[in-house]
C-alpha positions as CSV (number, residue, x, y, z in Angstrom):
1,M,1.1,-30.9,-32.6
2,R,-1.6,-31.0,-35.3
3,S,-4.4,-31.1,-32.8
4,H,-2.8,-28.2,-30.9
5,F,-2.5,-25.9,-33.9
6,A,-5.8,-27.0,-35.5
7,G,-7.7,-25.8,-32.4
8,E,-10.5,-23.2,-32.6
9,G,-8.4,-20.4,-31.0
10,N,-5.6,-20.8,-33.5
11,A,-8.1,-20.8,-36.4
12,S,-9.6,-17.5,-35.2
13,I,-6.1,-16.0,-35.0
14,T,-5.3,-17.0,-38.5
15,V,-8.6,-15.7,-39.8
16,A,-7.9,-12.5,-38.0
17,D,-4.5,-12.4,-39.7
18,A,-6.2,-12.9,-43.1
19,D,-8.7,-10.2,-42.4
20,R,-5.9,-7.8,-41.5
21,L,-4.2,-8.6,-44.8
22,K,-7.4,-8.1,-46.7
23,E,-7.9,-4.7,-45.1
24,F,-4.4,-3.3,-45.1
25,L,-2.5,-4.9,-48.0
26,Y,-2.0,-2.7,-51.1
27,Y,0.5,-2.4,-53.9
28,K,1.7,1.1,-54.8
29,N,5.0,0.6,-56.5
30,E,8.1,-1.7,-56.5
31,R,9.9,0.5,-54.1
32,S,7.5,0.0,-51.3
33,M,6.7,-3.6,-52.0
34,A,7.5,-6.0,-54.8
35,F,4.5,-7.1,-56.8
36,E,5.6,-10.7,-56.2
37,S,5.3,-10.1,-52.5
38,L,1.8,-8.8,-52.9
39,L,0.8,-11.9,-54.8
40,T,2.4,-14.2,-52.2
41,Q,0.6,-12.5,-49.3
42,L,-2.7,-12.6,-51.2
43,Q,-2.2,-16.3,-51.8
44,T,-1.5,-16.8,-48.1
45,M,-4.7,-14.9,-47.3
46,F,-6.8,-17.0,-49.7
47,N,-5.3,-20.2,-48.4
48,I,-6.2,-19.3,-44.8
49,Y,-9.7,-18.6,-45.8
50,K,-9.9,-21.9,-47.7
51,D,-8.5,-23.8,-44.8
52,Q,-11.2,-22.3,-42.6
53,G,-14.0,-23.0,-45.1
54,E,-14.5,-19.4,-46.1
55,E,-13.0,-19.6,-49.6
56,D,-13.8,-16.8,-52.0
57,P,-14.9,-17.6,-55.6
58,E,-12.2,-17.2,-58.2
59,G,-13.9,-14.1,-59.7
60,Q,-13.9,-12.4,-56.3
61,K,-10.2,-13.2,-55.8
62,I,-9.4,-11.5,-59.1
63,R,-11.5,-8.4,-58.1
64,I,-9.6,-8.3,-54.8
65,L,-6.3,-8.3,-56.7
66,Y,-7.4,-5.5,-58.9
67,K,-8.6,-3.5,-55.9
68,K,-5.3,-4.0,-54.1
69,I,-3.2,-2.5,-57.0
70,Q,-3.2,1.3,-56.4
71,T,-0.8,2.6,-59.0
72,N,-1.5,4.6,-62.1
73,D,1.4,2.8,-63.8
74,L,-0.7,-0.4,-64.2
75,D,-4.1,1.2,-64.9
76,G,-3.9,0.3,-68.6
77,V,-2.9,-3.3,-67.9
78,I,-5.7,-3.7,-65.4
79,Q,-8.3,-2.3,-67.7
80,L,-7.1,-4.6,-70.5
81,L,-7.3,-7.6,-68.1
82,K,-10.8,-6.6,-67.0
83,T,-12.1,-6.8,-70.6
C-alpha cells in the first residue's frame, strides 16, 4: 500500500490539494471557521509540502499565517506579533 500511495500521481494530487489550500484558505471570523481549524489546515498544507520536498522556511510560514487572517478584530494582535 505504501508504494501505491507514494507514487508520483498521488504526490501531484496532494501538492495540488496543498496549492488549493494555499490559494483559497482564509480566516474571517469564528462563525465561518474556527481559528483552530485554520491552523490545522495550514499545518496539513505545510506537511504536504514538506513530504514532497517543497518545505517553506519558518519565517515564510508565519507570513502566510498573517496573510490568511482577514479580520479587523485581530489586527492589533497581528501587528504586535509582527514586531
